[in-house]
C-alpha positions in Angstrom: -4.1 1.7 -62.4 -5.2 5.3 -63.0 -7.5 4.3 -65.9 -9.2 1.6 -63.8 -9.8 4.1 -61.0 -11.6 6.4 -63.4 -13.5 3.6 -65.0 -15.0 3.0 -61.5 -15.9 6.7 -61.2 -17.4 6.6 -64.6 -19.7 3.8 -63.7 -20.8 5.5 -60.5 -21.2 9.1 -61.7 -22.2 8.2 -65.3 -25.0 6.0 -64.0 -25.9 8.3 -61.1 -28.6 10.2 -62.9 -30.6 7.1 -63.8 -30.2 5.5 -60.3 -31.1 8.7 -58.4 -34.1 9.4 -60.6 -35.3 5.9 -59.9 -34.6 5.4 -56.2 -33.5 8.8 -54.7 -30.3 10.2 -53.3 -30.1 8.2 -50.1 -30.8 4.8 -51.7 -28.2 5.7 -54.3 -25.5 6.2 -51.7 -26.4 3.0 -49.8 -26.4 1.1 -53.1 -22.9 2.4 -54.1 -21.5 1.7 -50.6 -22.9 -1.9 -50.8 -21.2 -2.4 -54.2 -17.9 -1.2 -52.7 -18.2 -3.6 -49.8 -19.2 -6.6 -51.9 -16.6 -6.0 -54.8 -13.9 -5.1 -52.3 -14.3 -8.4 -50.4 -14.6 -10.4 -53.6 -11.5 -8.8 -55.0 -9.5 -9.4 -51.8 -10.4 -13.1 -51.8 -9.6 -13.6 -55.5 -6.2 -11.9 -55.5 -3.2 -14.3 -55.5 -0.1 -12.8 -54.0 3.4 -14.2 -54.5 5.0 -15.9 -51.6 7.0 -13.7 -49.3 10.6 -14.8 -49.1 11.3 -13.1 -45.8 8.5 -11.9 -43.5 9.0 -8.8 -41.4 10.4 -9.3 -37.9 8.6 -8.2 -34.8 4.9 -7.5 -33.9 2.5 -5.4 -35.9 2.5 -2.6 -33.2 6.3 -2.8 -33.0 6.7 -2.2 -36.7 4.4 0.8 -36.7 6.0 2.3 -33.7 9.5 1.8 -35.2 8.5 3.6 -38.4 7.0 6.5 -36.4 10.2 7.1 -34.3 11.8 10.5 -34.9 14.9 9.0 -36.5 12.8 6.9 -38.9 10.6 9.9 -39.7 13.7 12.0 -40.5 15.2 9.3 -42.7 11.9 9.0 -44.6 11.3 12.8 -44.6 10.6 13.1 -48.3 8.1 10.3 -48.3 6.1 11.8 -45.4 6.2 15.3 -47.0 4.8 13.9 -50.3 2.2 12.0 -48.2 1.1 15.2 -46.5 0.7 16.8 -49.8 -1.4 13.9 -51.1 -3.5 14.0 -47.9 -4.2 17.8 -48.3 -5.1 17.2 -52.0 -7.6 14.5 -51.0 -9.2 16.9 -48.4 -9.6 19.6 -51.0 -11.2 17.2 -53.5 -13.7 16.1 -50.9 -14.8 19.7 -50.3 -16.7 19.7 -53.6 -16.7 16.2 -55.2 -19.5 14.7 -53.0 -21.8 17.7 -53.9 -21.1 17.7 -57.6 -24.3 16.1 -58.7 -26.4 18.2 -56.3 -24.7 21.4 -57.6 -25.4 20.6 -61.2 -28.9 19.3 -60.6 -30.2 21.9 -58.2 -28.1 25.0 -58.5 -27.6 25.0 -62.3 -31.0 23.3 -62.8 -29.6 20.7 -65.1 -31.7 17.5 -65.4 -30.2 14.5 -63.7 -29.5 12.7 -66.9 -27.9 15.8 -68.3 -25.7 16.1 -65.1 -24.6 12.5 -65.4 -23.8 12.9 -69.1 -21.7 16.0 -68.3 -19.7 14.1 -65.6 -19.5 11.1 -67.9 -17.9 13.2 -70.6 -15.5 14.9 -68.2 -14.3 11.6 -66.7 -14.1 9.8 -70.0 -11.9 12.6 -71.5 -10.0 14.0 -68.5 -9.7 10.8 -66.5 -9.6 7.8 -68.9 -8.5 9.1 -72.3 -5.9 11.4 -71.0 -4.4 9.1 -68.4 -1.7 7.7 -70.7 -0.8 11.0 -72.4 -0.6 12.7 -68.9 1.6 9.8 -67.6 4.3 10.5 -70.3 5.4 13.9 -68.9 5.8 12.3 -65.5 8.7 10.3 -67.0 10.0 13.0 -69.1 9.6 16.2 -67.0 9.8 14.5 -63.6 7.2 13.7 -60.9 7.9 16.9 -58.9 7.4 19.3 -61.8 4.3 17.6 -63.0 2.8 17.7 -59.5 3.3 21.4 -59.2 1.8 22.0 -62.7 -1.2 19.9 -61.7 -1.7 22.1 -58.6 -1.9 25.2 -60.8 -4.0 23.5 -63.4 -6.5 22.2 -60.8 -6.8 25.7 -59.2 -7.5 27.3 -62.6 -9.9 24.5 -63.8 -12.0 24.7 -60.6 -12.3 28.5 -60.9 -13.4 28.3 -64.5 -15.9 25.5 -63.7 -17.5 27.7 -61.0 -18.1 30.4 -63.6 -19.5 28.1 -66.3 -23.2 27.8 -67.0 -23.7 26.2 -70.4 -23.3 22.5 -71.2 -20.4 23.2 -73.5 -18.4 25.3 -71.0 -19.2 23.0 -68.1 -17.9 20.0 -70.1 -14.7 21.9 -71.2 -14.0 23.2 -67.7 -14.9 19.8 -66.2 -12.1 18.3 -68.2 -9.9 21.2 -67.2 -10.0 20.2 -63.5 -10.2 16.5 -64.0 -7.1 16.3 -66.2 -4.8 18.0 -63.5 -6.4 15.6 -61.0 -5.3 12.7 -63.1 -1.8 14.1 -63.6 -1.5 14.7 -59.9 -2.5 11.2 -59.0 -0.1 9.6 -61.4 2.8 11.9 -60.5 2.5 11.7 -56.7 1.6 8.0 -56.8 4.9 7.3 -58.7 6.8 9.8 -56.5 5.6 8.2 -53.2 6.3 4.6 -54.4 9.8 5.6 -55.4 10.4 6.6 -51.8 9.1 3.3 -50.2 11.8 1.5 -48.3 12.3 -1.9 -49.9 11.8 -3.8 -46.7 8.6 -2.0 -45.8 6.8 -1.5 -49.1 3.5 -3.0 -48.0 3.5 -0.9 -44.8 4.2 2.3 -46.6 1.6 1.6 -49.2 -0.8 1.3 -46.3 0.2 4.8 -45.1 -0.7 6.1 -48.6 -4.2 4.6 -48.3 -4.6 6.0 -44.8 -3.6 9.6 -45.8 -5.4 9.7 -49.1 -8.6 8.0 -48.2 -9.3 7.7 -44.4 -7.8 11.0 -43.4 -9.4 13.0 -46.3 -13.1 12.0 -46.7 -14.3 13.1 -43.3 -12.6 16.5 -42.9 -13.0 17.4 -46.6 -16.7 16.5 -46.6 -17.3 18.4 -43.4 -15.7 21.6 -44.9 -17.9 21.2 -48.0 -21.0 20.6 -45.8 -20.2 23.7 -43.8 -19.8 25.8 -46.9 -23.0 24.5 -48.3 -24.9 25.1 -45.1 -23.4 28.5 -44.3 -23.4 30.0 -47.8 -25.8 27.6 -49.7 -29.5 27.9 -50.6 -31.9 26.2 -48.2 -34.1 23.6 -49.9 -35.9 20.2 -49.4 -34.3 17.1 -51.0 -36.1 13.8 -51.0 -38.5 15.2 -48.4 -35.7 16.2 -46.1 -34.3 19.7 -45.4 -31.0 20.4 -47.0 -28.8 23.0 -48.7 -27.8 23.6 -52.3 -24.1 24.4 -52.7 -23.2 27.5 -54.7 -20.1 28.1 -56.9 -18.3 29.2 -53.7 -17.6 25.5 -52.9 -15.5 25.2 -56.1 -13.8 28.5 -55.6 -12.8 27.7 -52.0 -11.5 24.3 -53.1 -9.5 26.1 -55.9 -7.7 28.3 -53.3 -7.2 25.5 -50.9 -5.5 23.5 -53.6 -2.5 25.8 -53.3 -1.9 24.3 -49.8 -0.9 21.0 -51.3 2.2 22.6 -52.9 3.7 23.6 -49.5 4.9 20.2 -48.3 6.0 19.3 -51.9 8.2 22.3 -52.0 10.4 20.9 -49.3 10.4 17.3 -50.7 13.0 16.0 -53.1 11.9 13.8 -56.1 12.3 10.1 -55.5 14.7 10.0 -58.4 17.0 12.5 -56.6 16.6 10.7 -53.2 17.6 7.3 -54.8 20.6 8.9 -56.6 21.8 10.4 -53.3 21.6 7.1 -51.6 24.2 5.7 -54.0 24.1 2.6 -56.3 21.6 -0.1 -55.3 22.5 -3.8 -55.3 21.1 -5.7 -58.3 18.4 -8.4 -57.9 21.0 -11.1 -58.4 23.2 -9.6 -55.7 20.3 -9.8 -53.3 
């Protein structure tokens, strides 16, 4: 799953230079958004789900309200703490990620094709090639430990990236912050899934999407936009006034990354939570 996510990013960012050079930034964003819409609808229609043996009882609203009751929140405390950490991480990533191409192209003065190649290398190595090797420590060291190591690695990688200027150091430090991002996604993804209640797995998977996508892209991008506007360099992009982000946008994200460790500190690993719950009935017993 992690590899396919990075393949999608590779297609978008690896081809960004050619597309932006041909049609401009705004057309590029509309084109990618249209692809997401079309492919998302097509994928949803083509997926064949297994038949559900027992459908949830009650109305949609009633199920949500029941999950959000105080007693239910307390019983799923670890899950929501991990979810909060995942949401904070997503906000931090959105501070700088939407402005990555603009930073490389306009602040560092790298040609678009060179910027795309740089991101292509970082995603290929840090996202795709390292996905499986980074997944192994999650099983051996534990999800909690790998998640904390990823926080430290991401903070260091972003700081080093903000100080880099040559293609070689940018590629190396790009991998240095993309690899911890991959490790974090794998570790917290497995951690959160291990805490799903069996009778509400679909509902809790929806909460993960809500916290890691819907609740992150707006506030994170607004923070990044504010940093670029307040401390960036005024310019004109595609005939419209704008601002060029400076290295500060990565440094601010590096410091903010530490916030993600706070809720995780109070959460137990899903392995521990399941062990405390006692032996689970086998599939045959069910």
